[in-house]
C-alpha positions in Angstrom: -45.0 -11.1 19.4 -42.3 -8.5 20.0 -39.2 -9.7 22.0 -37.2 -7.2 24.0 -33.5 -7.7 24.7 -30.9 -5.6 26.6 -27.2 -5.7 25.7 -24.1 -3.7 26.6 -22.5 -3.9 23.1 -24.2 -4.8 19.8 -22.2 -5.3 16.6 -24.1 -5.4 13.4 -22.5 -7.7 10.8 -20.6 -11.0 11.3 -17.9 -10.3 8.7 -14.2 -9.8 9.3 -14.5 -6.5 11.2 -17.5 -7.6 13.3 -16.1 -10.9 14.4 -12.6 -9.5 15.1 -14.1 -6.7 17.2 -16.3 -9.2 19.1 -13.3 -11.5 19.7 -11.2 -8.6 20.9 -13.9 -7.8 23.5 -14.0 -11.5 24.5 -10.3 -11.6 25.0 -10.6 -8.6 27.3 -13.4 -10.2 29.3 -16.2 -8.1 27.7 -19.4 -9.6 26.3 -20.9 -8.5 23.0 -23.8 -9.6 20.7 -23.2 -9.9 16.9 -26.2 -9.6 14.6 -25.9 -11.2 11.2 -28.8 -10.8 8.7 -27.9 -14.1 6.8 -28.6 -17.5 8.3 -25.0 -18.5 8.3 -21.5 -17.1 8.0 -21.0 -15.6 4.5 -17.9 -16.5 2.5 -18.7 -14.1 -0.4 -15.5 -13.1 -2.1 -13.8 -16.5 -1.7 -10.4 -15.3 -0.5 -8.2 -12.2 0.1 -4.5 -11.4 0.6 -3.4 -11.1 4.2 -0.3 -8.9 4.5 2.0 -8.4 7.5 -0.3 -5.9 9.2 -3.2 -8.4 9.1 -1.2 -11.2 10.8 -0.3 -8.8 13.6 -4.0 -8.2 14.2 -4.8 -11.9 14.0 -2.1 -12.7 16.5 -3.5 -10.0 18.8 -6.9 -11.8 18.9 -5.2 -15.2 19.1 -6.1 -16.9 15.8 -3.0 -16.2 13.6 -1.5 -19.7 14.1 -4.8 -21.4 13.3 -4.9 -19.8 9.8 -1.1 -20.1 9.2 -1.5 -23.9 9.3 -4.2 -23.8 6.6 -2.5 -21.4 4.1 0.8 -21.4 2.3 3.2 -18.4 2.8 3.8 -16.4 -0.4 7.4 -15.8 -1.3 6.9 -12.8 -3.6 5.0 -10.8 -6.3 5.6 -11.3 -10.0 4.1 -8.8 -12.4 3.8 -9.5 -16.2 2.6 -7.3 -19.0 0.2 -9.1 -21.4 0.8 -6.3 -23.9 4.6 -6.9 -24.3 4.7 -10.4 -22.9 7.5 -9.3 -20.6 7.9 -9.7 -16.8 7.9 -6.1 -15.4 8.8 -6.7 -11.8 9.7 -9.5 -9.3 9.4 -8.4 -5.7 10.4 -10.7 -2.8 8.3 -10.8 0.4 11.1 -12.5 2.3 13.6 -9.6 2.3 14.2 -8.3 5.8 12.4 -5.1 6.4 12.8 -2.8 9.4 10.1 -4.8 11.3 11.1 -8.2 10.0 9.9 -10.6 7.2 6.9 -9.5 5.2 4.5 -12.3 5.9 1.8 -12.7 3.1 -0.7 -15.4 2.6 -3.9 -15.7 0.6 -6.6 -16.7 3.1 -9.9 -18.3 2.2 -12.6 -16.1 3.6 -14.8 -18.9 5.0 -11.8 -20.3 7.0 -11.1 -16.9 8.3 -14.6 -16.3 9.5 -14.8 -19.8 11.0 -11.5 -19.3 12.9 -12.8 -16.1 14.5 -16.3 -17.4 15.2 -15.1 -20.6 16.7 -13.2 -18.7 19.4 -16.4 -16.8 20.5 -18.7 -18.0 23.3 -21.8 -19.9 22.2 -24.7 -17.5 21.5 -22.5 -14.5 20.7 -23.6 -14.5 17.0 -27.3 -14.2 16.3 -28.1 -15.2 12.7 -31.2 -14.2 10.6 -31.2 -10.9 12.5 -31.6 -8.0 10.1 -31.7 -4.5 11.5 -34.4 -2.4 9.9 -34.2 0.8 12.0 -32.3 2.5 14.8 -34.0 4.6 17.5 -32.6 6.9 20.1 -33.6 6.2 23.7 -31.9 8.4 26.2 -28.3 7.2 26.5 -29.0 4.0 24.6 -29.9 3.0 21.1 -32.9 0.7 20.3 -32.5 -1.6 17.3 -35.6 -2.9 15.6 -35.1 -6.2 13.8 -37.1 -7.7 10.9 -38.4 -10.5 13.1 -40.0 -8.1 15.5 -37.2 -8.2 18.1 -36.1 -4.9 19.7 -32.6 -4.7 21.3 -31.6 -1.9 23.6 -27.8 -1.3 23.8 -25.3 1.0 25.3 -23.0 0.7 22.3 -23.8 0.2 18.6 -21.0 -0.8 16.2 -21.7 -1.0 12.5 -19.7 -3.6 10.7 -22.4 -4.2 8.1 -20.6 -3.6 4.9 -20.7 -1.2 2.0 -24.5 -0.7 2.3 -24.3 -0.2 6.0 -27.4 1.0 7.8 -25.4 2.2 10.7 -23.1 4.3 8.4 -26.2 5.8 6.9 -27.5 6.7 10.4 -24.1 8.4 11.1 -24.6 10.5 8.0 -22.4 8.8 5.4 -23.6 8.5 1.9 -23.7 5.3 -0.1 -20.1 4.5 -1.3 -19.3 5.8 -4.8 -19.0 3.6 -7.9 -15.6 3.7 -9.5 -16.8 2.7 -12.9 -14.8 -0.5 -12.6 -15.9 -4.0 -11.9 -14.3 -7.2 -10.6 -14.9 -10.8 -11.3 -13.6 -13.2 -8.7 -13.2 -17.0 -8.6 -11.7 -19.8 -6.7 -10.5 -23.0 -8.3 -10.6 -26.0 -5.9 -8.7 -28.9 -7.4 -8.4 -32.6 -6.5 -4.7 -32.6 -7.0 -1.8 -30.3 -6.3 -1.9 -27.2 -8.5 1.9 -27.1 -8.9 2.2 -23.3 -8.6 5.0 -21.5 -6.9 3.8 -19.8 -3.7 3.8 -16.3 -5.4 1.3 -13.5 -6.0 1.1 -13.4 -9.8 -0.3 -10.2 -11.5 -0.9 -9.6 -15.2 -1.7 -6.3 -16.8 -3.4 -5.9 -20.1 -5.0 -3.0 -21.9 -7.6 -1.8 -19.5 -7.7 -4.8 -17.2 -5.8 -6.5 -14.4 -5.7 -10.2 -13.5 -4.2 -11.9 -10.5 -3.8 -15.5 -9.4 -2.7 -16.5 -5.9 -2.4 -20.0 -4.3 -4.2 -20.3 -1.0 -3.0 -23.9 -0.2 -1.8 -26.8 -2.2 -5.1 -27.4 -4.0 -6.8 -24.0 -4.0 -6.1 -21.0 -6.3 -7.9 -17.7 -5.9 -8.0 -15.4 -8.9 -9.5 -12.0 -9.7 -10.1 -9.9 -12.8 -10.8 -6.2 -12.8 -11.8 -4.0 -15.7 -13.9 -1.1 -16.8 -17.1 -2.4 -18.5 -18.4 -1.1 -21.8 -22.1 -0.9 -22.7 -21.8 -4.3 -24.3 -20.4 -5.8 -21.1 -23.7 -5.1 -19.3 -25.1 -8.2 -21.1 -22.8 -10.3 -18.9 -25.0 -9.6 -15.9 -24.3 -12.2 -13.3 -24.4 -15.2 -15.7 -21.4 -17.3 -14.6 -21.0 -19.0 -17.9 -20.8 -15.6 -19.7 -18.4 -14.3 -17.1 -16.1 -17.2 -17.4 -15.9 -17.0 -21.2 -15.4 -13.2 -21.0 -12.4 -13.6 -18.7 -10.9 -16.4 -20.8 -11.2 -14.3 -24.0 -9.4 -11.4 -22.3 -6.6 -13.7 -21.1 -6.0 -15.3 -24.5 -2.3 -14.1 -24.5 -1.6 -15.5 -21.0 0.5 -18.5 -20.3 -1.8 -21.6 -20.4 -0.8 -23.0 -17.0 -2.2 -19.9 -15.2 -5.2 -19.4 -17.5 -6.2 -23.0 -16.9 -7.3 -22.1 -13.3 -10.1 -20.0 -14.7 -11.1 -22.9 -17.0 -11.1 -25.2 -14.0 -13.2 -22.9 -11.8 -16.8 -24.2 -11.3 -19.6 -21.9 -12.4 -20.9 -21.6 -8.8 -17.5 -20.2 -7.9 -17.8 -17.0 -10.0 -18.7 -13.7 -8.5 -19.1 -10.3 -10.2 -19.5 -7.0 -8.5 -18.9 -3.2 -9.1 -16.0 -1.7 -7.3 -17.0 1.0 -4.7 -15.1 3.3 -2.4 -15.7 6.1 0.0 -14.2 9.5 -1.0 -11.3 10.3 1.3 -12.8 13.7 2.1 -15.9 11.9 3.4 -13.8 9.9 5.8 -11.9 13.1 6.8 -15.0 15.1 7.6 -17.6 12.4 8.3 -18.8 10.9 11.6 -16.8 7.7 12.1 -18.3 7.8 15.6 -21.2 9.8 17.1 -22.1 9.4 20.8 -22.2 5.7 21.4 -22.3 4.6 17.8 -19.4 3.9 15.4 -18.5 2.0 12.2 -15.6 -0.3 11.2 -14.5 -2.3 8.2 -16.3 -1.7 4.9 -19.0 0.3 6.6 -16.2 2.8 7.5 -13.7 2.8 4.6 -14.8 0.7 1.6 -12.0 0.7 -0.9 -10.9 -0.8 -4.2 -9.0 -4.1 -4.0 -5.8 -2.7 -5.6 -3.8 -2.7 -2.4 -5.2 -5.9 -1.0 -5.9 -4.0 2.2 -9.7 -4.1 2.6 -9.8 -7.2 4.8 -6.5 -6.3 6.5 -7.6 -2.9 7.6 -10.9 -4.4 8.9 -8.8 -6.6 11.2 -6.9 -3.5 12.3 -10.2 -1.7 13.1 -11.4 -4.6 15.2 -8.3 -4.7 17.4 -8.1 -0.9 17.9 -11.8 -0.6 18.6 -11.9 -3.4 21.1 -8.8 -1.9 22.9 -10.3 1.6 23.0 -13.8 0.6 24.1 -12.5 -1.8 26.7 -11.3 1.2 28.7 -14.9 2.5 29.0 -16.2 -0.9 30.4 -13.1 -2.1 32.3 -11.7 1.1 33.9 -11.3 0.4 37.6 -12.0 3.3 40.0 -9.7 4.4 42.8 -10.7 3.0 46.2 -11.9 6.4 47.5 -14.1 6.7 44.4 -15.7 3.3 44.9 -18.9 4.7 46.5 -19.3 7.2 43.7 -18.7 4.5 41.1 -21.4 2.3 42.5 -23.9 5.1 42.2 -22.7 6.0 38.7 -25.4 7.3 36.4 -25.9 6.2 32.8 -24.6 9.6 31.7 -21.2 9.0 33.2 -20.7 5.7 31.3 -22.1 7.2 28.1 -19.4 9.9 28.3 -16.7 7.4 28.7 -18.0 5.4 25.8 -18.3 8.5 23.6 -14.7 9.4 24.4 -13.5 5.9 23.7 -15.1 5.8 20.3 -13.7 9.3 19.5 -10.3 7.9 20.4 -10.8 5.0 18.0 -12.0 7.3 15.2 -9.0 9.6 15.6 -6.6 6.7 15.6 -8.2 5.1 12.4 -9.2 8.2 10.4 -5.9 8.9 8.7 -5.1 5.3 8.1 -8.4 4.9 6.3 -7.9 8.0 4.2 -4.4 6.8 3.2 -5.5 3.3 2.2 -8.6 4.4 0.3 -6.8 7.1 -1.6 -3.7 5.0 -2.5 -5.8 2.0 -3.6 -7.9 4.2 -5.9 -4.9 5.8 -7.5 -3.1 2.5 -7.9 -6.2 1.0 -9.6 -6.4 3.9 -12.0 -2.8 3.4 -13.1 -2.8 -0.4 -13.1 -6.0 -0.7 -15.1 -5.5 2.2 -17.6 -6.0 1.7 -21.3 -4.0 4.8 -22.1 -0.8 3.9 -24.1 1.2 6.5 -22.3 0.1 5.4 -18.8 0.6 1.7 -19.7 4.1 2.5 -20.9 4.9 4.2 -17.6 3.3 1.4 -15.7 5.2 -1.4 -17.4 8.5 0.4 -18.0 9.0 2.8 -15.1 6.5 2.2 -12.3 6.2 -1.6 -12.1 8.7 -2.1 -9.3 7.5 1.1 -7.5 3.8 -0.1 -7.5 4.8 -3.5 -6.2 6.8 -1.9 -3.4 3.8 0.1 -2.3 2.0 -3.2 -1.4 4.7 -3.9 1.1 5.0 -0.3 2.3 1.3 0.0 3.2 1.4 -3.4 5.0 4.3 -2.2 7.2 1.9 -1.2 10.0 1.2 -2.4 13.5 -2.3 -1.9 15.0 -0.9 -2.9 18.4 -1.9 -5.6 20.9 -4.9 -5.9 23.2 -4.3 -4.8 26.7 -6.2 -6.5 29.5 -4.7 -4.5 32.4 -7.2 -1.7 32.6 
């Protein structure tokens, strides 16, 4: 039997962008409903780097200190060439920048999602709720779910990842394949791993490897490369993936390589790297009427800047702040009577303008991060002798500095004084 529900704001996807946006609304006194197709929060990806800009966003929604207590602060980035065996750069995260110390931590994705979700009112997230179609209905949108439920909403926000149904409705194409792939893993130990709190990167011929401690007993690592025809045999077989990475890292120091060896097979994940072309972000519909996208649904990017999750957090704060104006704007006293008789069209126009404001504020940030990440990945993972020479001998410190430069961004605070 079909169930009909009416909501002011519906967010599709309970990932980083979706939960941050919902929590931003909650902090501003606005209710939203988050639809998640899975039956629980998904920790796919294990962990990700949170740079200074991410911590500003997390502090804005009030969960920064919760996550700080669970993760070690990283002191710097150390880059090593596996071709020459030499360290090519050593960048401190603790140097004073114009806006203060560059706070960086590697955060476990599950703990991040739990921290955000636990701050939301009970019933905000509806699991096992897959959107199968979107329908126009006057100034509202009607969502049809796989279980037969229909939801009518004044605002629809797509935070549903790289294969976003909402992004497709807005006219975006599927994100493009880069030709590169990533294998990710997380080693969870029973004893202290003994690593310095640093982001360690290693470059080989045609691949990049990174290892980052999350806390005293957890080490997250990643491996990116361009697969050959033979590599297709790896599939998603974790045993084969593990051996493949270990073979590629045979020249690496054993204490770092051992974390791949200690990673359980169910903690391996392989996926192709996708991104949205910058010109699609420039000319595409980030918002249209009362619909918009955020996070990977908006600007999927390669992981070479470590800004995918960080920028999703920024999106959530900016979107909540912009849209709150449409729902919380107080009329002048002499306008009260008119406000009470306000038609749906008036609010629709306010919502439309708020989402346009969000899109304009985030468009160039998205273009910058997507384009820079793609170029950095091409340089870092090149198998060209000339490019690897430049990377290791000339550009190493410059590339490490870009990580800090792109994180020197403030999405602003939430404002509840509308």
